VOMIVO-778455 format. One record per residue (C-alpha): residue number from 1; residue in one letter; x, y, z. Coordinates in pm, whole numbers, plus 32768, in hexadecimal, padded with zeros to 4 digits. Example, Ala and Ser with C-alpha at 12.3 -4.5 7.8 and 13.67 -1.06 7.14 Angstrom:
BEGIN
+-----+--------+------+------+------+
! num ! residu !    u !    v !    w !
+-----+--------+------+------+------+
!   1 !      A ! 84CE ! 7E3E ! 830C !
!   2 !      S ! 8557 ! 7F96 ! 82CA !
+-----+--------+------+------+------+
***
This chain:
BEGIN
+-----+--------+------+------+------+
! num ! residu !    u !    v !    w !
+-----+--------+------+------+------+
!   1 !      M ! 1B03 ! 8195 ! 6070 !
!   2 !      L ! 1A78 ! 8181 ! 5F1F !
!   3 !      L ! 1B4A ! 825F ! 5E1E !
!   4 !      L ! 1A83 ! 82F6 ! 5D1A !
!   5 !      F ! 1B3A ! 8381 ! 5BC8 !
!   6 !      V ! 1A70 ! 849D ! 5B16 !
!   7 !      A ! 1AD5 ! 84A1 ! 59B6 !
!   8 !      P ! 1AAD ! 85EB ! 5905 !
!   9 !      I ! 1A2B ! 8610 ! 579A !
!  10 !      S ! 1B5E ! 85B5 ! 56C0 !
!  11 !      F ! 1BFE ! 86D1 ! 55F4 !
!  12 !      G ! 1BCC ! 85F9 ! 54B6 !
!  13 !      Q ! 1A4F ! 85EF ! 5501 !
!  14 !      Q ! 1A47 ! 8773 ! 5524 !
!  15 !      K ! 1B11 ! 8793 ! 53DA !
!  16 !      E ! 1A1B ! 86B4 ! 531A !
!  17 !      S ! 18E3 ! 8790 ! 538F !
!  18 !      D ! 199D ! 88C0 ! 5311 !
!  19 !      R ! 19EA ! 882B ! 51D0 !
!  20 !      L ! 188C ! 87CE ! 518C !
!  21 !      K ! 180F ! 891C ! 51F3 !
!  22 !      K ! 190D ! 89BC ! 50ED !
!  23 !      K ! 18A9 ! 88C3 ! 4FEA !
!  24 !      Q ! 1731 ! 890F ! 5025 !
!  25 !      I ! 177A ! 8A98 ! 4FF9 !
!  26 !      E ! 1833 ! 8A47 ! 4EBD !
!  27 !      L ! 170B ! 8969 ! 4E21 !
!  28 !      E ! 1618 ! 8A76 ! 4E90 !
!  29 !      K ! 16DE ! 8B86 ! 4DC7 !
!  30 !      K ! 170D ! 8A92 ! 4C97 !
!  31 !      I ! 156F ! 8A60 ! 4CA0 !
!  32 !      Q ! 153E ! 8BD9 ! 4CB2 !
!  33 !      F ! 1629 ! 8C1F ! 4BA0 !
!  34 !      T ! 1595 ! 8B0E ! 4AC2 !
!  35 !      Q ! 1445 ! 8B85 ! 4B0D !
!  36 !      S ! 14AC ! 8CED ! 4A91 !
!  37 !      L ! 1521 ! 8C5E ! 4940 !
!  38 !      I ! 13DA ! 8BAB ! 4921 !
!  39 !      E ! 1301 ! 8CD5 ! 495B !
!  40 !      S ! 13DC ! 8D72 ! 4859 !
!  41 !      T ! 1394 ! 8C64 ! 4745 !
!  42 !      K ! 1211 ! 8C54 ! 47AA !
!  43 !      K ! 11C4 ! 8D6F ! 46B6 !
!  44 !      D ! 1269 ! 8CC8 ! 4581 !
!  45 !      Q ! 118C ! 8BA7 ! 453D !
!  46 !      S ! 1266 ! 8B56 ! 43F6 !
!  47 !      N ! 136E ! 8AEF ! 44DA !
!  48 !      L ! 129A ! 89F6 ! 45A8 !
!  49 !      T ! 13C5 ! 88FB ! 459E !
!  50 !      A ! 14B3 ! 89D4 ! 4654 !
!  51 !      N ! 13AF ! 8A19 ! 475F !
!  52 !      L ! 1372 ! 8890 ! 4794 !
!  53 !      G ! 14F6 ! 8867 ! 47B4 !
!  54 !      L ! 1514 ! 8971 ! 48D2 !
!  55 !      L ! 13CE ! 88E9 ! 4983 !
!  56 !      E ! 1478 ! 8797 ! 497B !
!  57 !      R ! 15BE ! 881E ! 4A22 !
!  58 !      K ! 14EF ! 88D5 ! 4B22 !
!  59 !      I ! 143C ! 8784 ! 4B6E !
!  60 !      E ! 1588 ! 86DC ! 4BA6 !
!  61 !      Y ! 160E ! 87EF ! 4C95 !
!  62 !      R ! 14AF ! 87D9 ! 4D41 !
!  63 !      Q ! 14E8 ! 8663 ! 4D6F !
!  64 !      E ! 1649 ! 868D ! 4DF2 !
!  65 !      L ! 15D0 ! 8799 ! 4ED7 !
!  66 !      L ! 14DF ! 86A3 ! 4F7A !
!  67 !      N ! 15DE ! 85B2 ! 4FA4 !
!  68 !      T ! 16C4 ! 86A0 ! 504E !
!  69 !      I ! 159B ! 86FD ! 5144 !
!  70 !      E ! 1568 ! 858B ! 517E !
!  71 !      Q ! 16C9 ! 8571 ! 51D5 !
!  72 !      Q ! 16B4 ! 8696 ! 52C4 !
!  73 !      L ! 1584 ! 85FE ! 535F !
!  74 !      S ! 1653 ! 84B4 ! 539C !
!  75 !      S ! 176D ! 8594 ! 541D !
!  76 !      L ! 1696 ! 8654 ! 551D !
!  77 !      D ! 15E3 ! 84FF ! 5592 !
!  78 !      R ! 1743 ! 8479 ! 55E9 !
!  79 !      E ! 179C ! 85BD ! 56AA !
!  80 !      I ! 1656 ! 85BD ! 5761 !
!  81 !      S ! 168B ! 844C ! 57B6 !
!  82 !      T ! 17F0 ! 84A6 ! 582B !
!  83 !      L ! 1778 ! 85C8 ! 58FA !
!  84 !      S ! 1653 ! 8516 ! 59AF !
!  85 !      E ! 1738 ! 840F ! 5A0E !
!  86 !      E ! 1834 ! 84F7 ! 5A91 !
!  87 !      V ! 1719 ! 85A5 ! 5B67 !
!  88 !      V ! 16B2 ! 8456 ! 5BEC !
!  89 !      Q ! 1815 ! 8403 ! 5C5F !
!  90 !      Q ! 184B ! 8557 ! 5CF8 !
!  91 !      E ! 1700 ! 852B ! 5DCD !
!  92 !      I ! 1793 ! 83D8 ! 5E48 !
!  93 !      L ! 18F8 ! 847F ! 5E86 !
!  94 !      I ! 184F ! 8578 ! 5F49 !
!  95 !      E ! 177C ! 84A5 ! 6023 !
!  96 !      Q ! 18CA ! 83E9 ! 6070 !
!  97 !      Q ! 1981 ! 84FA ! 60CC !
!  98 !      K ! 1862 ! 8584 ! 61AF !
!  99 !      E ! 1871 ! 8437 ! 626C !
! 100 !      Q ! 19CF ! 8449 ! 6292 !
! 101 !      Y ! 19A4 ! 85B1 ! 6329 !
! 102 !      R ! 1887 ! 852F ! 6407 !
! 103 !      R ! 1987 ! 841C ! 64A3 !
! 104 !      M ! 1A7F ! 8525 ! 64D5 !
! 105 !      I ! 1984 ! 860D ! 6595 !
! 106 !      R ! 191C ! 84DA ! 666D !
! 107 !      Q ! 1A86 ! 849D ! 66B8 !
! 108 !      A ! 1AC3 ! 8615 ! 6705 !
! 109 !      Y ! 1994 ! 8623 ! 67E8 !
! 110 !      K ! 1A44 ! 8535 ! 68D0 !
! 111 !      M ! 1B62 ! 8633 ! 68D9 !
! 112 !      R ! 1A60 ! 874F ! 68F6 !
! 113 !      N ! 1B4C ! 881E ! 69F0 !
! 114 !      D ! 1C99 ! 8871 ! 6A26 !
! 115 !      Q ! 1C99 ! 87B2 ! 6B85 !
! 116 !      A ! 1C49 ! 8670 ! 6AB6 !
! 117 !      S ! 1D59 ! 86A8 ! 69C8 !
! 118 !      L ! 1E4A ! 86F4 ! 6AD7 !
! 119 !      V ! 1DEF ! 859F ! 6B89 !
! 120 !      F ! 1E28 ! 84EC ! 6A59 !
! 121 !      I ! 1F7C ! 8573 ! 6A2D !
! 122 !      L ! 1FE0 ! 8554 ! 6B9D !
! 123 !      S ! 1F66 ! 83ED ! 6BAE !
! 124 !      S ! 207F ! 8391 ! 6AC6 !
! 125 !      E ! 217D ! 827A ! 6B2E !
! 126 !      S ! 2296 ! 833C ! 6AA6 !
! 127 !      F ! 22FE ! 8497 ! 6A36 !
! 128 !      N ! 2321 ! 8414 ! 68D6 !
! 129 !      Q ! 21B5 ! 837F ! 68E7 !
! 130 !      A ! 213B ! 84D7 ! 6965 !
! 131 !      N ! 21E3 ! 858D ! 6849 !
! 132 !      K ! 2133 ! 84A3 ! 675E !
! 133 !      R ! 1FED ! 84D4 ! 67F7 !
! 134 !      M ! 201B ! 8658 ! 67D3 !
! 135 !      E ! 205F ! 8635 ! 6656 !
! 136 !      Y ! 1F42 ! 8553 ! 6637 !
! 137 !      L ! 1E5F ! 865D ! 66D3 !
! 138 !      N ! 1EF9 ! 874E ! 65EE !
! 139 !      Q ! 1EBA ! 868E ! 64BF !
! 140 !      L ! 1D77 ! 861E ! 650C !
! 141 !      K ! 1D16 ! 87A7 ! 6529 !
! 142 !      K ! 1DCF ! 87E7 ! 63CC !
! 143 !      Y ! 1D17 ! 86B2 ! 633C !
! 144 !      R ! 1BB6 ! 872A ! 63A0 !
! 145 !      L ! 1BFC ! 8888 ! 62F5 !
! 146 !      D ! 1C91 ! 87F0 ! 61C0 !
! 147 !      Q ! 1B4F ! 8706 ! 6197 !
! 148 !      I ! 1A68 ! 8829 ! 61B6 !
! 149 !      K ! 1B2E ! 88CA ! 6098 !
! 150 !      K ! 1B15 ! 8771 ! 5FCE !
! 151 !      I ! 1999 ! 876C ! 6001 !
! 152 !      E ! 1971 ! 88C5 ! 5FA0 !
! 153 !      Q ! 1A4C ! 88AB ! 5E5E !
! 154 !      T ! 1999 ! 8763 ! 5E04 !
! 155 !      I ! 1842 ! 881C ! 5E25 !
! 156 !      A ! 18B8 ! 893E ! 5D4A !
! 157 !      E ! 1946 ! 8865 ! 5C42 !
! 158 !      M ! 17E7 ! 879C ! 5C38 !
! 159 !      N ! 172B ! 88D9 ! 5C1D !
! 160 !      L ! 17F2 ! 8940 ! 5AFB !
! 161 !      N ! 17BD ! 87E9 ! 5A54 !
! 162 !      I ! 1633 ! 8819 ! 5A93 !
! 163 !      A ! 163F ! 8964 ! 59E4 !
! 164 !      E ! 1704 ! 88E3 ! 58BE !
! 165 !      L ! 161A ! 87BC ! 58B7 !
! 166 !      S ! 14DC ! 88AF ! 589F !
! 167 !      E ! 1595 ! 8970 ! 5783 !
! 168 !      K ! 15CC ! 8825 ! 56BB !
! 169 !      R ! 1468 ! 87C2 ! 56F2 !
! 170 !      E ! 13FA ! 8917 ! 5675 !
! 171 !      E ! 14E1 ! 8907 ! 554A !
! 172 !      K ! 1465 ! 87BC ! 54EC !
! 173 !      K ! 1315 ! 8830 ! 54EE !
! 174 !      T ! 1364 ! 8960 ! 5418 !
! 175 !      L ! 1426 ! 8879 ! 5321 !
! 176 !      A ! 12FE ! 8769 ! 5317 !
! 177 !      E ! 121E ! 88A8 ! 5297 !
! 178 !      S ! 1323 ! 88EE ! 519F !
! 179 !      K ! 1325 ! 8784 ! 5104 !
! 180 !      S ! 11B8 ! 8793 ! 5100 !
! 181 !      K ! 11AB ! 88C3 ! 503A !
! 182 !      E ! 12D3 ! 885C ! 4F52 !
! 183 !      A ! 120B ! 8725 ! 4F19 !
! 184 !      N ! 10ED ! 87D3 ! 4EAE !
! 185 !      K ! 11B6 ! 88B2 ! 4DBC !
! 186 !      Y ! 124C ! 877B ! 4D36 !
! 187 !      V ! 10F2 ! 86F8 ! 4CD7 !
! 188 !      S ! 1097 ! 883B ! 4C42 !
! 189 !      D ! 11CB ! 8845 ! 4B65 !
! 190 !      R ! 117A ! 86E8 ! 4B01 !
! 191 !      E ! 101A ! 874E ! 4A92 !
! 192 !      K ! 10AD ! 887D ! 49CF !
! 193 !      Q ! 11A9 ! 8797 ! 492E !
! 194 !      K ! 1080 ! 86BA ! 48A2 !
! 195 !      A ! 0FC9 ! 87D9 ! 482C !
! 196 !      T ! 10F4 ! 884D ! 4769 !
! 197 !      I ! 1122 ! 8701 ! 46D5 !
! 198 !      Q ! 0FB4 ! 86EF ! 4672 !
! 199 !      Q ! 0FBF ! 885A ! 45DE !
! 200 !      L ! 10F8 ! 87E9 ! 450F !
! 201 !      Q ! 103B ! 86A6 ! 4493 !
! 202 !      G ! 0F3C ! 8793 ! 4418 !
! 203 !      K ! 104D ! 8852 ! 4334 !
! 204 !      E ! 10D0 ! 8734 ! 426B !
! 205 !      Q ! 1118 ! 87E6 ! 4132 !
! 206 !      Q ! 11A7 ! 8914 ! 41F1 !
! 207 !      L ! 128F ! 8826 ! 42B4 !
! 208 !      K ! 1309 ! 877F ! 416C !
! 209 !      Q ! 134A ! 88CC ! 40C8 !
! 210 !      E ! 1413 ! 893F ! 4209 !
! 211 !      L ! 14D0 ! 87FA ! 420D !
! 212 !      A ! 153A ! 882A ! 40A0 !
! 213 !      Q ! 159D ! 8980 ! 40C8 !
! 214 !      Q ! 1658 ! 891B ! 41F5 !
! 215 !      K ! 1718 ! 8801 ! 4143 !
! 216 !      K ! 1749 ! 88ED ! 4019 !
! 217 !      K ! 17E3 ! 89EC ! 410A !
! 218 !      S ! 18C1 ! 88DF ! 41C5 !
! 219 !      Q ! 1941 ! 8866 ! 4073 !
! 220 !      E ! 19B0 ! 89C9 ! 4008 !
! 221 !      I ! 1A49 ! 8A07 ! 4141 !
! 222 !      Q ! 1B06 ! 88D3 ! 4149 !
! 223 !      A ! 1B6A ! 88F2 ! 3FEB !
! 224 !      A ! 1C05 ! 8A4A ! 4030 !
! 225 !      I ! 1CAC ! 89D8 ! 4160 !
! 226 !      N ! 1D54 ! 88B2 ! 40B6 !
! 227 !      A ! 1DD7 ! 898B ! 3FAB !
! 228 !      A ! 1E5F ! 8A8C ! 4096 !
! 229 !      I ! 1F06 ! 8971 ! 4162 !
! 230 !      N ! 1F86 ! 88D8 ! 4020 !
! 231 !      K ! 201B ! 8A0D ! 3F9A !
! 232 !      E ! 20E4 ! 8A3C ! 40F6 !
! 233 !      I ! 214E ! 88CE ! 40D0 !
! 234 !      L ! 21D4 ! 890C ! 3F76 !
! 235 !      A ! 226E ! 8A51 ! 3FE3 !
! 236 !      E ! 231A ! 89AD ! 40F5 !
! 237 !      R ! 23AC ! 88A3 ! 4029 !
! 238 !      K ! 2436 ! 8993 ! 3F3D !
! 239 !      K ! 24D3 ! 8A36 ! 404E !
! 240 !      K ! 256E ! 8903 ! 40DA !
! 241 !      E ! 25F7 ! 88A3 ! 3F7B !
! 242 !      A ! 2698 ! 89F7 ! 3F61 !
! 243 !      K ! 2740 ! 89E5 ! 40C8 !
! 244 !      P ! 2753 ! 8884 ! 416A !
! 245 !      P ! 26EF ! 8899 ! 42CA !
! 246 !      T ! 281E ! 8897 ! 43DD !
! 247 !      V ! 280E ! 87BF ! 450E !
! 248 !      A ! 27BE ! 8915 ! 45D0 !
! 249 !      E ! 2689 ! 8956 ! 44FC !
! 250 !      T ! 261D ! 87DF ! 4521 !
! 251 !      K ! 2627 ! 87F2 ! 469F !
! 252 !      E ! 256B ! 8951 ! 46AC !
! 253 !      T ! 2464 ! 88B9 ! 45CD !
! 254 !      K ! 244B ! 8786 ! 46C2 !
! 255 !      L ! 2432 ! 884B ! 47FE !
! 256 !      S ! 232A ! 8925 ! 4753 !
! 257 !      N ! 2263 ! 87FD ! 46E1 !
! 258 !      A ! 2293 ! 8760 ! 4852 !
! 259 !      G ! 2223 ! 88AD ! 48EC !
! 260 !      F ! 20C5 ! 8898 ! 484C !
! 261 !      E ! 2089 ! 872B ! 4885 !
! 262 !      A ! 20E8 ! 8763 ! 49E9 !
! 263 !      N ! 1FC0 ! 884E ! 4A18 !
! 264 !      K ! 1ED0 ! 8756 ! 499B !
! 265 !      G ! 1D93 ! 8770 ! 4A7E !
! 266 !      K ! 1E19 ! 88C0 ! 4AFD !
! 267 !      L ! 1DE0 ! 89AA ! 49C2 !
! 268 !      P ! 1CFC ! 8AD2 ! 4A11 !
! 269 !      W ! 1BB8 ! 8AEC ! 4937 !
! 270 !      P ! 1BC4 ! 8BC5 ! 4805 !
! 271 !      V ! 1AB1 ! 8C89 ! 489B !
! 272 !      K ! 1A94 ! 8D07 ! 4A0C !
! 273 !      K ! 192B ! 8C8E ! 4A26 !
! 274 !      G ! 1886 ! 8B81 ! 495A !
! 275 !      E ! 17DC ! 8A30 ! 4942 !
! 276 !      I ! 183D ! 890D ! 4840 !
! 277 !      T ! 16EA ! 88E5 ! 4783 !
! 278 !      K ! 1792 ! 881C ! 4663 !
! 279 !      G ! 187D ! 8702 ! 46D2 !
! 280 !      Y ! 19A0 ! 8660 ! 4608 !
! 281 !      G ! 197B ! 8547 ! 450A !
! 282 !      K ! 1846 ! 848B ! 44A3 !
! 283 !      Q ! 1725 ! 8532 ! 4542 !
! 284 !      P ! 15C3 ! 84B5 ! 453E !
! 285 !      H ! 149B ! 8598 ! 44CC !
! 286 !      P ! 13C5 ! 8608 ! 45E5 !
! 287 !      V ! 128F ! 85A6 ! 4532 !
! 288 !      H ! 12A9 ! 84CD ! 4407 !
! 289 !      V ! 132F ! 8370 ! 4440 !
! 290 !      N ! 144B ! 82D7 ! 4387 !
! 291 !      V ! 14B4 ! 8434 ! 4316 !
! 292 !      Y ! 1619 ! 84A7 ! 4387 !
! 293 !      T ! 16EA ! 85CC ! 434B !
! 294 !      Y ! 186E ! 85D7 ! 436B !
! 295 !      N ! 192A ! 86DB ! 441D !
! 296 !      N ! 1A8D ! 8720 ! 43F2 !
! 297 !      G ! 1A9A ! 87DF ! 4538 !
! 298 !      V ! 19B4 ! 8875 ! 463D !
! 299 !      D ! 18B6 ! 898B ! 4620 !
! 300 !      I ! 18AC ! 8A59 ! 4761 !
! 301 !      T ! 1786 ! 8B57 ! 478C !
! 302 !      T ! 17C6 ! 8C8F ! 484F !
! 303 !      V ! 173A ! 8DEA ! 4884 !
! 304 !      K ! 171F ! 8EEE ! 4759 !
! 305 !      Q ! 184E ! 8FC0 ! 470D !
! 306 !      S ! 1935 ! 8ED2 ! 47B9 !
! 307 !      T ! 1AAB ! 8EC6 ! 474F !
! 308 !      V ! 1B71 ! 8D99 ! 4711 !
! 309 !      R ! 1CD6 ! 8D63 ! 47A3 !
! 310 !      A ! 1DEA ! 8C7B ! 476B !
! 311 !      V ! 1E01 ! 8B44 ! 484A !
! 312 !      Y ! 1F80 ! 8B2F ! 483B !
! 313 !      D ! 20B2 ! 8BD6 ! 47DD !
! 314 !      G ! 2106 ! 8BBA ! 4667 !
! 315 !      E ! 2117 ! 8C7B ! 4513 !
! 316 !      V ! 1FFF ! 8CDC ! 442E !
! 317 !      S ! 2034 ! 8C0A ! 42FB !
! 318 !      S ! 1EF6 ! 8C6B ! 4242 !
! 319 !      V ! 1DC5 ! 8D62 ! 4243 !
! 320 !      I ! 1CCC ! 8CFD ! 4138 !
! 321 !      V ! 1B7B ! 8D7B ! 40CB !
! 322 !      I ! 1A74 ! 8C76 ! 407D !
! 323 !      P ! 193E ! 8D09 ! 3FB7 !
! 324 !      G ! 1808 ! 8D00 ! 407D !
! 325 !      A ! 18BD ! 8C7E ! 41C3 !
! 326 !      G ! 198C ! 8D9C ! 421D !
! 327 !      K ! 1B04 ! 8D80 ! 425C !
! 328 !      A ! 1BDB ! 8C5F ! 430F !
! 329 !      I ! 1D33 ! 8C92 ! 43B1 !
! 330 !      I ! 1E33 ! 8B76 ! 43B9 !
! 331 !      V ! 1F3B ! 8B6A ! 44DD !
! 332 !      K ! 2074 ! 8AA0 ! 44B4 !
! 333 !      H ! 20FB ! 89EE ! 45E9 !
! 334 !      G ! 2220 ! 8915 ! 4567 !
! 335 !      N ! 216E ! 87F2 ! 44C5 !
! 336 !      Y ! 2020 ! 8849 ! 452F !
! 337 !      R ! 1F20 ! 894D ! 44B1 !
! 338 !      T ! 1E00 ! 89ED ! 4567 !
! 339 !      I ! 1CDF ! 8A8F ! 448A !
! 340 !      Y ! 1BEA ! 8B8F ! 44E0 !
! 341 !      S ! 1AC4 ! 8BB3 ! 43F5 !
! 342 !      N ! 1989 ! 8C7D ! 43D2 !
! 343 !      L ! 1A31 ! 8DD0 ! 440F !
! 344 !      Q ! 19B5 ! 8F22 ! 43A5 !
! 345 !      E ! 1B08 ! 8FDC ! 43EC !
! 346 !      T ! 1C71 ! 8F6E ! 441B !
! 347 !      Y ! 1D69 ! 9023 ! 44F2 !
! 348 !      V ! 1E95 ! 8F78 ! 4471 !
! 349 !      K ! 1F46 ! 8F1E ! 4327 !
! 350 !      A ! 2017 ! 8DF6 ! 42AD !
! 351 !      G ! 2175 ! 8DFE ! 434E !
! 352 !      D ! 20F5 ! 8E9F ! 448F !
! 353 !      K ! 2160 ! 8DF5 ! 45D5 !
! 354 !      V ! 2047 ! 8DC5 ! 46C7 !
! 355 !      A ! 2038 ! 8D74 ! 4834 !
! 356 !      A ! 1F48 ! 8C83 ! 48F0 !
! 357 !      K ! 1E05 ! 8D3C ! 4935 !
! 358 !      Q ! 1E62 ! 8E5C ! 4846 !
! 359 !      E ! 1D33 ! 8EE9 ! 4785 !
! 360 !      I ! 1D43 ! 8EA1 ! 461D !
! 361 !      G ! 1BF9 ! 8ED0 ! 4592 !
! 362 !      A ! 1A80 ! 8F35 ! 45CB !
! 363 !      L ! 1972 ! 8E41 ! 456C !
! 364 !      L ! 1842 ! 8E65 ! 4488 !
! 365 !      I ! 16EF ! 8EA2 ! 452B !
! 366 !      N ! 15D9 ! 8DA5 ! 44F1 !
! 367 !      S ! 146B ! 8E11 ! 4496 !
! 368 !      S ! 141E ! 8D79 ! 45E5 !
! 369 !      G ! 1502 ! 8E84 ! 4696 !
! 370 !      T ! 160A ! 8D8F ! 4703 !
! 371 !      S ! 1764 ! 8D2C ! 4652 !
! 372 !      D ! 180F ! 8BE2 ! 461A !
! 373 !      V ! 196F ! 8B98 ! 45E7 !
! 374 !      H ! 19DB ! 8A6F ! 4529 !
! 375 !      F ! 1B20 ! 89E9 ! 45B7 !
! 376 !      E ! 1C16 ! 88C3 ! 452C !
! 377 !      I ! 1D4C ! 8846 ! 4586 !
! 378 !      R ! 1E26 ! 8799 ! 4474 !
! 379 !      K ! 1F6B ! 86DA ! 4485 !
! 380 !      I ! 206A ! 86CC ! 4364 !
! 381 !      T ! 2135 ! 85A7 ! 4361 !
! 382 !      S ! 22BC ! 858A ! 42D8 !
! 383 !      D ! 2249 ! 851D ! 4175 !
! 384 !      G ! 212D ! 8622 ! 4166 !
! 385 !      Q ! 2007 ! 8568 ! 41BD !
! 386 !      I ! 1EE7 ! 862D ! 4267 !
! 387 !      S ! 1E28 ! 8596 ! 438D !
! 388 !      N ! 1CF5 ! 8629 ! 4432 !
! 389 !      I ! 1D06 ! 861F ! 45AE !
! 390 !      N ! 1BCD ! 8636 ! 46A1 !
! 391 !      P ! 1BF9 ! 878E ! 4757 !
! 392 !      T ! 1B24 ! 872A ! 4870 !
! 393 !      Y ! 1C46 ! 8655 ! 4926 !
! 394 !      W ! 1D23 ! 878A ! 48F3 !
! 395 !      L ! 1C48 ! 88B2 ! 4989 !
! 396 !      F ! 1C56 ! 88CD ! 4AF7 !
! 397 !      R ! 1B15 ! 885E ! 4B93 !
+-----+--------+------+------+------+
***
């Protein structure tokens, strides 16, 4: 007798399918949110660079969404293949079970009446043999009934697999249509990107002025931030000179420092919703070749009237006013500082203790109807040196 093993779809495969569906939903939400920011900046023709940055981010999400849909289609193909194979194996198994049942029916036909069964028992050569023949007849009857149940059970399982197979094929059809629509949207976004770049290329003088203003504003912000941090360092040095640190204070400092570092990559964003439109470090200009800007942190575009929140427990070390650029808050986390700029209002003052996700201020509103937070992380070494850190690797993604 040929034994067939019908393997169900693995738990891991189902988990992968669920993960991809969840990722698809998340990406669709990100695309929708980014599109809402783009719609807000469309009216502001003086801020085409920001609009281009948002469009590029949307294209990245669209590409990732297409990749996710492709993975889902591959996963569905594997599931459909597995189910199809199961159905074939079950059909073979049912035919084998039916053949066994037919053989038993033929055997039962020979013993079709009580007299034949009685003759079969009475023709035994001994009482022991007669007893065994009675057991055999009882087992044969029970086995027939069991075989009927097995056939019915296998048919029921096969019908369930056929129904699931039909659902998977329909799901694949729907997903393929979704992929086609997303591919068309991707092409459309690329065309909009080209149009925006061409529009920017026709505004050379305006872009140069915008770049100069951004550079001046960035320098003013950095000068004010550096001055505030240097003032903090000087105050701390004087405090240490007046009272040498004890072993207990040193351990507490190390624990505080270790606590912040332990959350690298897990810190909440300084705004509840947002997209990074200007990355950290040396950034190429979106239009001008060989023109670069340098960013000490990241710029995150969000909806207007958004509030800013602390990314980790700490103490407000400075609240500074930057002419023409609003206000900034510096929060101390041991040897680290987190900096939040472009604020209209501040809800805290120097010396206040803050908790992670606590609202500490409100952002200025751009002419485009959105808001931007400039977020930085600095590390201060034991000898007072200040180094910039890329916040992208510290924020949870």
